[in-house]
mmJSON file of the N, C-alpha and C atoms, coordinates in Angstrom:
{"data_MODEL":{"atom_site":{
"group_PDB":["ATOM","ATOM","ATOM","ATOM","ATOM","ATOM","ATOM","ATOM","ATOM","ATOM","ATOM","ATOM","ATOM","ATOM","ATOM","ATOM","ATOM","ATOM","ATOM","ATOM","ATOM","ATOM","ATOM","ATOM","ATOM","ATOM","ATOM","ATOM","ATOM","ATOM","ATOM","ATOM","ATOM","ATOM","ATOM","ATOM","ATOM","ATOM","ATOM","ATOM","ATOM","ATOM","ATOM","ATOM","ATOM","ATOM","ATOM","ATOM","ATOM","ATOM","ATOM","ATOM","ATOM","ATOM","ATOM","ATOM","ATOM","ATOM","ATOM","ATOM","ATOM","ATOM","ATOM","ATOM","ATOM","ATOM","ATOM","ATOM","ATOM","ATOM","ATOM","ATOM","ATOM","ATOM","ATOM","ATOM","ATOM","ATOM","ATOM","ATOM","ATOM","ATOM","ATOM","ATOM","ATOM","ATOM","ATOM","ATOM","ATOM","ATOM","ATOM","ATOM","ATOM","ATOM","ATOM","ATOM","ATOM","ATOM","ATOM","ATOM","ATOM","ATOM","ATOM","ATOM","ATOM","ATOM","ATOM","ATOM","ATOM","ATOM","ATOM","ATOM","ATOM","ATOM","ATOM","ATOM","ATOM","ATOM","ATOM","ATOM","ATOM","ATOM","ATOM","ATOM","ATOM","ATOM","ATOM","ATOM","ATOM","ATOM","ATOM","ATOM","ATOM","ATOM","ATOM","ATOM","ATOM","ATOM","ATOM","ATOM","ATOM","ATOM","ATOM","ATOM","ATOM","ATOM","ATOM","ATOM","ATOM","ATOM","ATOM","ATOM","ATOM","ATOM","ATOM","ATOM","ATOM","ATOM","ATOM","ATOM","ATOM","ATOM","ATOM","ATOM","ATOM","ATOM","ATOM","ATOM","ATOM","ATOM","ATOM","ATOM","ATOM","ATOM","ATOM","ATOM","ATOM","ATOM","ATOM","ATOM","ATOM","ATOM","ATOM","ATOM","ATOM","ATOM","ATOM","ATOM","ATOM","ATOM","ATOM","ATOM","ATOM","ATOM","ATOM","ATOM","ATOM","ATOM","ATOM","ATOM","ATOM","ATOM","ATOM","ATOM","ATOM","ATOM","ATOM","ATOM","ATOM","ATOM","ATOM","ATOM","ATOM","ATOM","ATOM","ATOM","ATOM","ATOM","ATOM","ATOM","ATOM","ATOM"],
"id":[1,2,3,4,5,6,7,8,9,10,11,12,13,14,15,16,17,18,19,20,21,22,23,24,25,26,27,28,29,30,31,32,33,34,35,36,37,38,39,40,41,42,43,44,45,46,47,48,49,50,51,52,53,54,55,56,57,58,59,60,61,62,63,64,65,66,67,68,69,70,71,72,73,74,75,76,77,78,79,80,81,82,83,84,85,86,87,88,89,90,91,92,93,94,95,96,97,98,99,100,101,102,103,104,105,106,107,108,109,110,111,112,113,114,115,116,117,118,119,120,121,122,123,124,125,126,127,128,129,130,131,132,133,134,135,136,137,138,139,140,141,142,143,144,145,146,147,148,149,150,151,152,153,154,155,156,157,158,159,160,161,162,163,164,165,166,167,168,169,170,171,172,173,174,175,176,177,178,179,180,181,182,183,184,185,186,187,188,189,190,191,192,193,194,195,196,197,198,199,200,201,202,203,204,205,206,207,208,209,210,211,212,213,214,215,216,217,218,219,220,221,222],
"type_symbol":["N","C","C","N","C","C","N","C","C","N","C","C","N","C","C","N","C","C","N","C","C","N","C","C","N","C","C","N","C","C","N","C","C","N","C","C","N","C","C","N","C","C","N","C","C","N","C","C","N","C","C","N","C","C","N","C","C","N","C","C","N","C","C","N","C","C","N","C","C","N","C","C","N","C","C","N","C","C","N","C","C","N","C","C","N","C","C","N","C","C","N","C","C","N","C","C","N","C","C","N","C","C","N","C","C","N","C","C","N","C","C","N","C","C","N","C","C","N","C","C","N","C","C","N","C","C","N","C","C","N","C","C","N","C","C","N","C","C","N","C","C","N","C","C","N","C","C","N","C","C","N","C","C","N","C","C","N","C","C","N","C","C","N","C","C","N","C","C","N","C","C","N","C","C","N","C","C","N","C","C","N","C","C","N","C","C","N","C","C","N","C","C","N","C","C","N","C","C","N","C","C","N","C","C","N","C","C","N","C","C","N","C","C","N","C","C","N","C","C","N","C","C"],
"label_atom_id":["N","CA","C","N","CA","C","N","CA","C","N","CA","C","N","CA","C","N","CA","C","N","CA","C","N","CA","C","N","CA","C","N","CA","C","N","CA","C","N","CA","C","N","CA","C","N","CA","C","N","CA","C","N","CA","C","N","CA","C","N","CA","C","N","CA","C","N","CA","C","N","CA","C","N","CA","C","N","CA","C","N","CA","C","N","CA","C","N","CA","C","N","CA","C","N","CA","C","N","CA","C","N","CA","C","N","CA","C","N","CA","C","N","CA","C","N","CA","C","N","CA","C","N","CA","C","N","CA","C","N","CA","C","N","CA","C","N","CA","C","N","CA","C","N","CA","C","N","CA","C","N","CA","C","N","CA","C","N","CA","C","N","CA","C","N","CA","C","N","CA","C","N","CA","C","N","CA","C","N","CA","C","N","CA","C","N","CA","C","N","CA","C","N","CA","C","N","CA","C","N","CA","C","N","CA","C","N","CA","C","N","CA","C","N","CA","C","N","CA","C","N","CA","C","N","CA","C","N","CA","C","N","CA","C","N","CA","C","N","CA","C","N","CA","C","N","CA","C","N","CA","C","N","CA","C","N","CA","C"],
"label_alt_id":[null,null,null,null,null,null,null,null,null,null,null,null,null,null,null,null,null,null,null,null,null,null,null,null,null,null,null,null,null,null,null,null,null,null,null,null,null,null,null,null,null,null,null,null,null,null,null,null,null,null,null,null,null,null,null,null,null,null,null,null,null,null,null,null,null,null,null,null,null,null,null,null,null,null,null,null,null,null,null,null,null,null,null,null,null,null,null,null,null,null,null,null,null,null,null,null,null,null,null,null,null,null,null,null,null,null,null,null,null,null,null,null,null,null,null,null,null,null,null,null,null,null,null,null,null,null,null,null,null,null,null,null,null,null,null,null,null,null,null,null,null,null,null,null,null,null,null,null,null,null,null,null,null,null,null,null,null,null,null,null,null,null,null,null,null,null,null,null,null,null,null,null,null,null,null,null,null,null,null,null,null,null,null,null,null,null,null,null,null,null,null,null,null,null,null,null,null,null,null,null,null,null,null,null,null,null,null,null,null,null,null,null,null,null,null,null,null,null,null,null,null,null],
"label_comp_id":["UNK","UNK","UNK","UNK","UNK","UNK","UNK","UNK","UNK","UNK","UNK","UNK","UNK","UNK","UNK","UNK","UNK","UNK","UNK","UNK","UNK","UNK","UNK","UNK","UNK","UNK","UNK","UNK","UNK","UNK","UNK","UNK","UNK","UNK","UNK","UNK","UNK","UNK","UNK","UNK","UNK","UNK","UNK","UNK","UNK","UNK","UNK","UNK","UNK","UNK","UNK","UNK","UNK","UNK","UNK","UNK","UNK","UNK","UNK","UNK","UNK","UNK","UNK","UNK","UNK","UNK","UNK","UNK","UNK","UNK","UNK","UNK","UNK","UNK","UNK","UNK","UNK","UNK","UNK","UNK","UNK","UNK","UNK","UNK","UNK","UNK","UNK","UNK","UNK","UNK","UNK","UNK","UNK","UNK","UNK","UNK","UNK","UNK","UNK","UNK","UNK","UNK","UNK","UNK","UNK","UNK","UNK","UNK","UNK","UNK","UNK","UNK","UNK","UNK","UNK","UNK","UNK","UNK","UNK","UNK","UNK","UNK","UNK","UNK","UNK","UNK","UNK","UNK","UNK","UNK","UNK","UNK","UNK","UNK","UNK","UNK","UNK","UNK","UNK","UNK","UNK","UNK","UNK","UNK","UNK","UNK","UNK","UNK","UNK","UNK","UNK","UNK","UNK","UNK","UNK","UNK","UNK","UNK","UNK","UNK","UNK","UNK","UNK","UNK","UNK","UNK","UNK","UNK","UNK","UNK","UNK","UNK","UNK","UNK","UNK","UNK","UNK","UNK","UNK","UNK","UNK","UNK","UNK","UNK","UNK","UNK","UNK","UNK","UNK","UNK","UNK","UNK","UNK","UNK","UNK","UNK","UNK","UNK","UNK","UNK","UNK","UNK","UNK","UNK","UNK","UNK","UNK","UNK","UNK","UNK","UNK","UNK","UNK","UNK","UNK","UNK","UNK","UNK","UNK","UNK","UNK","UNK"],
"label_asym_id":["A","A","A","A","A","A","A","A","A","A","A","A","A","A","A","A","A","A","A","A","A","A","A","A","A","A","A","A","A","A","A","A","A","A","A","A","A","A","A","A","A","A","A","A","A","A","A","A","A","A","A","A","A","A","A","A","A","A","A","A","A","A","A","A","A","A","A","A","A","A","A","A","A","A","A","A","A","A","A","A","A","A","A","A","A","A","A","A","A","A","A","A","A","A","A","A","A","A","A","A","A","A","A","A","A","A","A","A","A","A","A","A","A","A","A","A","A","A","A","A","A","A","A","A","A","A","A","A","A","A","A","A","A","A","A","A","A","A","A","A","A","A","A","A","A","A","A","A","A","A","A","A","A","A","A","A","A","A","A","A","A","A","A","A","A","A","A","A","A","A","A","A","A","A","A","A","A","A","A","A","A","A","A","A","A","A","A","A","A","A","A","A","A","A","A","A","A","A","A","A","A","A","A","A","A","A","A","A","A","A","A","A","A","A","A","A","A","A","A","A","A","A"],
"label_entity_id":["1","1","1","1","1","1","1","1","1","1","1","1","1","1","1","1","1","1","1","1","1","1","1","1","1","1","1","1","1","1","1","1","1","1","1","1","1","1","1","1","1","1","1","1","1","1","1","1","1","1","1","1","1","1","1","1","1","1","1","1","1","1","1","1","1","1","1","1","1","1","1","1","1","1","1","1","1","1","1","1","1","1","1","1","1","1","1","1","1","1","1","1","1","1","1","1","1","1","1","1","1","1","1","1","1","1","1","1","1","1","1","1","1","1","1","1","1","1","1","1","1","1","1","1","1","1","1","1","1","1","1","1","1","1","1","1","1","1","1","1","1","1","1","1","1","1","1","1","1","1","1","1","1","1","1","1","1","1","1","1","1","1","1","1","1","1","1","1","1","1","1","1","1","1","1","1","1","1","1","1","1","1","1","1","1","1","1","1","1","1","1","1","1","1","1","1","1","1","1","1","1","1","1","1","1","1","1","1","1","1","1","1","1","1","1","1","1","1","1","1","1","1"],
"label_seq_id":[1,1,1,2,2,2,3,3,3,4,4,4,5,5,5,6,6,6,7,7,7,8,8,8,9,9,9,10,10,10,11,11,11,12,12,12,13,13,13,14,14,14,15,15,15,16,16,16,17,17,17,18,18,18,19,19,19,20,20,20,21,21,21,22,22,22,23,23,23,24,24,24,25,25,25,26,26,26,27,27,27,28,28,28,29,29,29,30,30,30,31,31,31,32,32,32,33,33,33,34,34,34,35,35,35,36,36,36,37,37,37,38,38,38,39,39,39,40,40,40,41,41,41,42,42,42,43,43,43,44,44,44,45,45,45,46,46,46,47,47,47,48,48,48,49,49,49,50,50,50,51,51,51,52,52,52,53,53,53,54,54,54,55,55,55,56,56,56,57,57,57,58,58,58,59,59,59,60,60,60,61,61,61,62,62,62,63,63,63,64,64,64,65,65,65,66,66,66,67,67,67,68,68,68,69,69,69,70,70,70,71,71,71,72,72,72,73,73,73,74,74,74],
"pdbx_PDB_ins_code":[null,null,null,null,null,null,null,null,null,null,null,null,null,null,null,null,null,null,null,null,null,null,null,null,null,null,null,null,null,null,null,null,null,null,null,null,null,null,null,null,null,null,null,null,null,null,null,null,null,null,null,null,null,null,null,null,null,null,null,null,null,null,null,null,null,null,null,null,null,null,null,null,null,null,null,null,null,null,null,null,null,null,null,null,null,null,null,null,null,null,null,null,null,null,null,null,null,null,null,null,null,null,null,null,null,null,null,null,null,null,null,null,null,null,null,null,null,null,null,null,null,null,null,null,null,null,null,null,null,null,null,null,null,null,null,null,null,null,null,null,null,null,null,null,null,null,null,null,null,null,null,null,null,null,null,null,null,null,null,null,null,null,null,null,null,null,null,null,null,null,null,null,null,null,null,null,null,null,null,null,null,null,null,null,null,null,null,null,null,null,null,null,null,null,null,null,null,null,null,null,null,null,null,null,null,null,null,null,null,null,null,null,null,null,null,null,null,null,null,null,null,null],
"Cartn_x":[1.042,-0.138,0.813,0.386,1.895,0.793,1.6,0.698,0.849,0.037,-0.114,0.924,1.469,2.108,1.68,2.086,1.568,1.646,0.658,0.299,1.654,1.614,2.686,1.773,0.533,-0.215,-0.096,-0.056,0.442,-0.797,-1.715,-3.038,-4.015,-4.745,-5.641,-6.717,-7.492,-8.718,-9.751,-10.934,-12.316,-13.334,-13.823,-14.779,-15.868,-17.257,-18.349,-19.716,-20.777,-22.281,-22.799,-24.324,-25.093,-25.163,-24.323,-24.529,-22.99,-22.069,-20.452,-19.453,-18.416,-17.345,-16.471,-15.206,-14.072,-13.239,-11.874,-10.217,-9.316,-9.077,-8.125,-6.75,-5.728,-4.157,-2.989,-2.083,-0.664,0.115,0.469,1.327,2.692,3.524,4.814,5.096,5.164,5.28,6.551,7.291,8.384,8.076,7.347,7.069,7.24,6.976,6.673,5.293,5.021,4.036,2.378,1.41,-0.127,-0.561,-1.808,-3.304,-3.856,-4.296,-4.958,-6.314,-7.403,-8.631,-8.94,-9.775,-10.479,-11.779,-12.531,-13.925,-14.256,-13.997,-14.252,-16.314,-17.065,-18.103,-17.919,-17.062,-17.342,-15.858,-14.991,-13.822,-12.945,-12.83,-12.253,-10.909,-10.073,-8.795,-8.432,-7.986,-7.161,-6.347,-5.006,-4.238,-4.12,-3.604,-3.556,-2.565,-2.004,-0.341,-0.752,0.107,-0.356,-1.009,-0.484,-1.164,-2.344,-2.95,-4.607,-5.219,-4.54,-5.617,-5.481,-4.442,-4.524,-5.357,-5.819,-6.676,-8.314,-8.566,-9.689,-10.108,-8.84,-9.242,-9.614,-9.836,-10.584,-11.188,-11.844,-12.84,-14.444,-15.376,-16.256,-17.332,-18.171,-19.174,-19.698,-20.305,-21.61,-20.454,-19.357,-18.382,-18.474,-18.37,-18.674,-19.916,-20.864,-22.371,-22.622,-22.003,-21.772,-21.44,-19.972,-19.664,-20.336,-21.417,-22.356,-23.319,-23.752,-25.109,-24.622,-23.701,-23.004,-23.369,-23.579,-23.763,-22.315,-21.583,-20.081,-20.173,-19.064,-18.837,-19.679,-20.104,-21.275,-20.242],
"Cartn_y":[-1.34,-0.108,1.353,1.899,3.304,4.451,5.395,6.221,7.66,8.122,9.848,10.507,11.206,11.911,14.133,14.356,15.643,16.563,17.452,18.284,19.601,19.839,20.59,22.093,21.72,23.181,23.278,24.727,25.269,25.997,26.244,27.079,25.289,25.712,24.849,24.595,23.659,23.189,23.318,24.158,24.183,23.274,22.294,21.537,21.659,22.202,23.083,22.495,22.333,22.013,23.049,22.743,23.534,23.512,22.142,21.634,22.16,22.092,22.076,22.923,23.798,23.805,23.889,22.941,22.538,23.133,23.593,23.995,22.763,22.539,20.89,21.699,21.519,21.721,20.986,20.969,19.911,21.223,20.848,21.051,20.909,21.361,20.786,21.311,20.034,20.442,19.765,20.311,19.529,18.115,17.273,16.034,15.522,16.235,15.724,16.319,15.836,16.478,15.915,17.162,16.775,17.55,16.899,17.134,17.929,19.47,20.254,20.171,20.181,19.849,21.324,22.431,23.487,23.805,23.522,24.161,25.968,26.66,28.286,28.489,27.495,27.45,27.431,26.375,26.127,26.833,26.844,27.568,26.417,25.259,24.036,23.768,23.009,22.606,21.294,20.351,19.674,19.02,18.699,17.654,16.867,15.403,13.959,13.87,12.612,12.249,11.044,10.47,9.16,8.177,8.174,6.846,7.031,8.458,8.659,8.626,8.924,8.789,7.303,6.678,5.359,4.778,4.868,4.157,4.745,5.77,6.137,5.715,5.59,4.66,3.336,2.729,1.23,0.807,1.944,2.169,1.692,1.207,0.519,1.788,2.053,3.28,3.204,2.194,2.55,3.331,3.446,4.039,5.749,6.085,7.294,7.521,7.244,7.301,7.754,6.749,7.038,8.221,8.585,9.759,10.746,10.909,11.914,12.363,11.174,10.927,11.676,11.876,12.785,14.075,15.005,16.451,16.748,16.945,17.923,18.929,18.354,19.211,18.726,17.341,17.011,15.912],
"Cartn_z":[0.097,0.13,-0.017,-0.84,-0.968,-0.093,0.548,1.878,0.478,1.191,0.342,0.812,0.04,0.164,0.619,1.7,2.207,0.78,0.555,-0.299,-0.263,0.909,1.217,1.134,1.892,1.788,3.174,3.59,4.94,5.507,5.017,5.886,6.01,7.205,7.555,7.231,7.458,6.688,7.775,6.929,7.788,7.257,8.118,7.744,8.736,7.816,8.9,7.94,8.809,8.14,9.04,9.124,9.903,11.53,11.963,13.283,13.833,13.159,13.486,12.57,13.196,11.933,13.082,12.155,13.151,11.868,12.415,11.665,12.355,11.209,11.27,10.879,11.422,11.067,11.439,10.513,11.343,12.252,13.324,13.929,14.248,14.401,14.957,16.291,17.221,18.882,19.196,20.632,20.799,20.795,21.119,20.861,19.514,18.471,16.983,16.451,15.598,14.706,15.757,15.153,15.654,14.921,15.157,14.115,15.005,15.02,15.749,15.185,16.151,15.584,16.74,15.873,16.84,16.654,17.582,17.41,18.044,16.964,17.257,17.836,17.528,18.319,19.805,20.176,21.381,21.822,21.179,21.849,22.516,21.993,22.437,20.967,21.586,20.905,21.314,20.621,20.71,19.868,20.503,19.523,19.618,18.265,18.333,17.706,17.727,17.637,17.163,16.094,15.308,16.293,17.244,17.841,18.441,18.67,18.875,17.199,16.54,14.825,14.644,14.912,14.658,14.784,16.633,17.629,16.937,16.05,15.64,14.863,14.019,12.204,12.599,13.44,14.013,14.939,15.542,15.834,14.775,15.634,15.019,14.954,14.224,13.677,14.927,16.061,17.125,18.031,18.203,19.211,18.858,17.733,17.122,17.499,17.299,17.449,19.151,19.873,21.63,21.888,21.17,21.511,21.15,20.018,19.499,20.125,21.394,22.171,23.014,23.442,24.778,24.86,25.955,26.131,26.57,25.347,25.768,26.806,27.529,28.969,30.355,29.905,30.972,31.854],
"occupancy":[1.0,1.0,1.0,1.0,1.0,1.0,1.0,1.0,1.0,1.0,1.0,1.0,1.0,1.0,1.0,1.0,1.0,1.0,1.0,1.0,1.0,1.0,1.0,1.0,1.0,1.0,1.0,1.0,1.0,1.0,1.0,1.0,1.0,1.0,1.0,1.0,1.0,1.0,1.0,1.0,1.0,1.0,1.0,1.0,1.0,1.0,1.0,1.0,1.0,1.0,1.0,1.0,1.0,1.0,1.0,1.0,1.0,1.0,1.0,1.0,1.0,1.0,1.0,1.0,1.0,1.0,1.0,1.0,1.0,1.0,1.0,1.0,1.0,1.0,1.0,1.0,1.0,1.0,1.0,1.0,1.0,1.0,1.0,1.0,1.0,1.0,1.0,1.0,1.0,1.0,1.0,1.0,1.0,1.0,1.0,1.0,1.0,1.0,1.0,1.0,1.0,1.0,1.0,1.0,1.0,1.0,1.0,1.0,1.0,1.0,1.0,1.0,1.0,1.0,1.0,1.0,1.0,1.0,1.0,1.0,1.0,1.0,1.0,1.0,1.0,1.0,1.0,1.0,1.0,1.0,1.0,1.0,1.0,1.0,1.0,1.0,1.0,1.0,1.0,1.0,1.0,1.0,1.0,1.0,1.0,1.0,1.0,1.0,1.0,1.0,1.0,1.0,1.0,1.0,1.0,1.0,1.0,1.0,1.0,1.0,1.0,1.0,1.0,1.0,1.0,1.0,1.0,1.0,1.0,1.0,1.0,1.0,1.0,1.0,1.0,1.0,1.0,1.0,1.0,1.0,1.0,1.0,1.0,1.0,1.0,1.0,1.0,1.0,1.0,1.0,1.0,1.0,1.0,1.0,1.0,1.0,1.0,1.0,1.0,1.0,1.0,1.0,1.0,1.0,1.0,1.0,1.0,1.0,1.0,1.0,1.0,1.0,1.0,1.0,1.0,1.0,1.0,1.0,1.0,1.0,1.0,1.0],
"B_iso_or_equiv":[0.0,0.0,0.0,0.0,0.0,0.0,0.0,0.0,0.0,0.0,0.0,0.0,0.0,0.0,0.0,0.0,0.0,0.0,0.0,0.0,0.0,0.0,0.0,0.0,0.0,0.0,0.0,0.0,0.0,0.0,0.0,0.0,0.0,0.0,0.0,0.0,0.0,0.0,0.0,0.0,0.0,0.0,0.0,0.0,0.0,0.0,0.0,0.0,0.0,0.0,0.0,0.0,0.0,0.0,0.0,0.0,0.0,0.0,0.0,0.0,0.0,0.0,0.0,0.0,0.0,0.0,0.0,0.0,0.0,0.0,0.0,0.0,0.0,0.0,0.0,0.0,0.0,0.0,0.0,0.0,0.0,0.0,0.0,0.0,0.0,0.0,0.0,0.0,0.0,0.0,0.0,0.0,0.0,0.0,0.0,0.0,0.0,0.0,0.0,0.0,0.0,0.0,0.0,0.0,0.0,0.0,0.0,0.0,0.0,0.0,0.0,0.0,0.0,0.0,0.0,0.0,0.0,0.0,0.0,0.0,0.0,0.0,0.0,0.0,0.0,0.0,0.0,0.0,0.0,0.0,0.0,0.0,0.0,0.0,0.0,0.0,0.0,0.0,0.0,0.0,0.0,0.0,0.0,0.0,0.0,0.0,0.0,0.0,0.0,0.0,0.0,0.0,0.0,0.0,0.0,0.0,0.0,0.0,0.0,0.0,0.0,0.0,0.0,0.0,0.0,0.0,0.0,0.0,0.0,0.0,0.0,0.0,0.0,0.0,0.0,0.0,0.0,0.0,0.0,0.0,0.0,0.0,0.0,0.0,0.0,0.0,0.0,0.0,0.0,0.0,0.0,0.0,0.0,0.0,0.0,0.0,0.0,0.0,0.0,0.0,0.0,0.0,0.0,0.0,0.0,0.0,0.0,0.0,0.0,0.0,0.0,0.0,0.0,0.0,0.0,0.0,0.0,0.0,0.0,0.0,0.0,0.0],
"pdbx_formal_charge":[null,null,null,null,null,null,null,null,null,null,null,null,null,null,null,null,null,null,null,null,null,null,null,null,null,null,null,null,null,null,null,null,null,null,null,null,null,null,null,null,null,null,null,null,null,null,null,null,null,null,null,null,null,null,null,null,null,null,null,null,null,null,null,null,null,null,null,null,null,null,null,null,null,null,null,null,null,null,null,null,null,null,null,null,null,null,null,null,null,null,null,null,null,null,null,null,null,null,null,null,null,null,null,null,null,null,null,null,null,null,null,null,null,null,null,null,null,null,null,null,null,null,null,null,null,null,null,null,null,null,null,null,null,null,null,null,null,null,null,null,null,null,null,null,null,null,null,null,null,null,null,null,null,null,null,null,null,null,null,null,null,null,null,null,null,null,null,null,null,null,null,null,null,null,null,null,null,null,null,null,null,null,null,null,null,null,null,null,null,null,null,null,null,null,null,null,null,null,null,null,null,null,null,null,null,null,null,null,null,null,null,null,null,null,null,null,null,null,null,null,null,null],
"auth_seq_id":[1,1,1,2,2,2,3,3,3,4,4,4,5,5,5,6,6,6,7,7,7,8,8,8,9,9,9,10,10,10,11,11,11,12,12,12,13,13,13,14,14,14,15,15,15,16,16,16,17,17,17,18,18,18,19,19,19,20,20,20,21,21,21,22,22,22,23,23,23,24,24,24,25,25,25,26,26,26,27,27,27,28,28,28,29,29,29,30,30,30,31,31,31,32,32,32,33,33,33,34,34,34,35,35,35,36,36,36,37,37,37,38,38,38,39,39,39,40,40,40,41,41,41,42,42,42,43,43,43,44,44,44,45,45,45,46,46,46,47,47,47,48,48,48,49,49,49,50,50,50,51,51,51,52,52,52,53,53,53,54,54,54,55,55,55,56,56,56,57,57,57,58,58,58,59,59,59,60,60,60,61,61,61,62,62,62,63,63,63,64,64,64,65,65,65,66,66,66,67,67,67,68,68,68,69,69,69,70,70,70,71,71,71,72,72,72,73,73,73,74,74,74],
"auth_comp_id":["UNK","UNK","UNK","UNK","UNK","UNK","UNK","UNK","UNK","UNK","UNK","UNK","UNK","UNK","UNK","UNK","UNK","UNK","UNK","UNK","UNK","UNK","UNK","UNK","UNK","UNK","UNK","UNK","UNK","UNK","UNK","UNK","UNK","UNK","UNK","UNK","UNK","UNK","UNK","UNK","UNK","UNK","UNK","UNK","UNK","UNK","UNK","UNK","UNK","UNK","UNK","UNK","UNK","UNK","UNK","UNK","UNK","UNK","UNK","UNK","UNK","UNK","UNK","UNK","UNK","UNK","UNK","UNK","UNK","UNK","UNK","UNK","UNK","UNK","UNK","UNK","UNK","UNK","UNK","UNK","UNK","UNK","UNK","UNK","UNK","UNK","UNK","UNK","UNK","UNK","UNK","UNK","UNK","UNK","UNK","UNK","UNK","UNK","UNK","UNK","UNK","UNK","UNK","UNK","UNK","UNK","UNK","UNK","UNK","UNK","UNK","UNK","UNK","UNK","UNK","UNK","UNK","UNK","UNK","UNK","UNK","UNK","UNK","UNK","UNK","UNK","UNK","UNK","UNK","UNK","UNK","UNK","UNK","UNK","UNK","UNK","UNK","UNK","UNK","UNK","UNK","UNK","UNK","UNK","UNK","UNK","UNK","UNK","UNK","UNK","UNK","UNK","UNK","UNK","UNK","UNK","UNK","UNK","UNK","UNK","UNK","UNK","UNK","UNK","UNK","UNK","UNK","UNK","UNK","UNK","UNK","UNK","UNK","UNK","UNK","UNK","UNK","UNK","UNK","UNK","UNK","UNK","UNK","UNK","UNK","UNK","UNK","UNK","UNK","UNK","UNK","UNK","UNK","UNK","UNK","UNK","UNK","UNK","UNK","UNK","UNK","UNK","UNK","UNK","UNK","UNK","UNK","UNK","UNK","UNK","UNK","UNK","UNK","UNK","UNK","UNK","UNK","UNK","UNK","UNK","UNK","UNK"],
"auth_asym_id":["A","A","A","A","A","A","A","A","A","A","A","A","A","A","A","A","A","A","A","A","A","A","A","A","A","A","A","A","A","A","A","A","A","A","A","A","A","A","A","A","A","A","A","A","A","A","A","A","A","A","A","A","A","A","A","A","A","A","A","A","A","A","A","A","A","A","A","A","A","A","A","A","A","A","A","A","A","A","A","A","A","A","A","A","A","A","A","A","A","A","A","A","A","A","A","A","A","A","A","A","A","A","A","A","A","A","A","A","A","A","A","A","A","A","A","A","A","A","A","A","A","A","A","A","A","A","A","A","A","A","A","A","A","A","A","A","A","A","A","A","A","A","A","A","A","A","A","A","A","A","A","A","A","A","A","A","A","A","A","A","A","A","A","A","A","A","A","A","A","A","A","A","A","A","A","A","A","A","A","A","A","A","A","A","A","A","A","A","A","A","A","A","A","A","A","A","A","A","A","A","A","A","A","A","A","A","A","A","A","A","A","A","A","A","A","A","A","A","A","A","A","A"],
"auth_atom_id":["N","CA","C","N","CA","C","N","CA","C","N","CA","C","N","CA","C","N","CA","C","N","CA","C","N","CA","C","N","CA","C","N","CA","C","N","CA","C","N","CA","C","N","CA","C","N","CA","C","N","CA","C","N","CA","C","N","CA","C","N","CA","C","N","CA","C","N","CA","C","N","CA","C","N","CA","C","N","CA","C","N","CA","C","N","CA","C","N","CA","C","N","CA","C","N","CA","C","N","CA","C","N","CA","C","N","CA","C","N","CA","C","N","CA","C","N","CA","C","N","CA","C","N","CA","C","N","CA","C","N","CA","C","N","CA","C","N","CA","C","N","CA","C","N","CA","C","N","CA","C","N","CA","C","N","CA","C","N","CA","C","N","CA","C","N","CA","C","N","CA","C","N","CA","C","N","CA","C","N","CA","C","N","CA","C","N","CA","C","N","CA","C","N","CA","C","N","CA","C","N","CA","C","N","CA","C","N","CA","C","N","CA","C","N","CA","C","N","CA","C","N","CA","C","N","CA","C","N","CA","C","N","CA","C","N","CA","C","N","CA","C","N","CA","C","N","CA","C","N","CA","C","N","CA","C","N","CA","C"],
"pdbx_PDB_model_num":[1,1,1,1,1,1,1,1,1,1,1,1,1,1,1,1,1,1,1,1,1,1,1,1,1,1,1,1,1,1,1,1,1,1,1,1,1,1,1,1,1,1,1,1,1,1,1,1,1,1,1,1,1,1,1,1,1,1,1,1,1,1,1,1,1,1,1,1,1,1,1,1,1,1,1,1,1,1,1,1,1,1,1,1,1,1,1,1,1,1,1,1,1,1,1,1,1,1,1,1,1,1,1,1,1,1,1,1,1,1,1,1,1,1,1,1,1,1,1,1,1,1,1,1,1,1,1,1,1,1,1,1,1,1,1,1,1,1,1,1,1,1,1,1,1,1,1,1,1,1,1,1,1,1,1,1,1,1,1,1,1,1,1,1,1,1,1,1,1,1,1,1,1,1,1,1,1,1,1,1,1,1,1,1,1,1,1,1,1,1,1,1,1,1,1,1,1,1,1,1,1,1,1,1,1,1,1,1,1,1,1,1,1,1,1,1,1,1,1,1,1,1]
}}}
């Protein structure tokens, strides 16, 4: 399997619909590269490393549905 290459885009990616908007960008930290997810509406931000993203990639759809059913901050 061939891995996709970084397209070299410097700017963030904005993903939005009528329910949410998220700004995604790759950031360099002292501990390596992270994927940063920022929610302007909520004012929250989280950074994930490769291990965390890999763990998300093999979750069943029901796990994500369960996460979405929770009240944020509760």
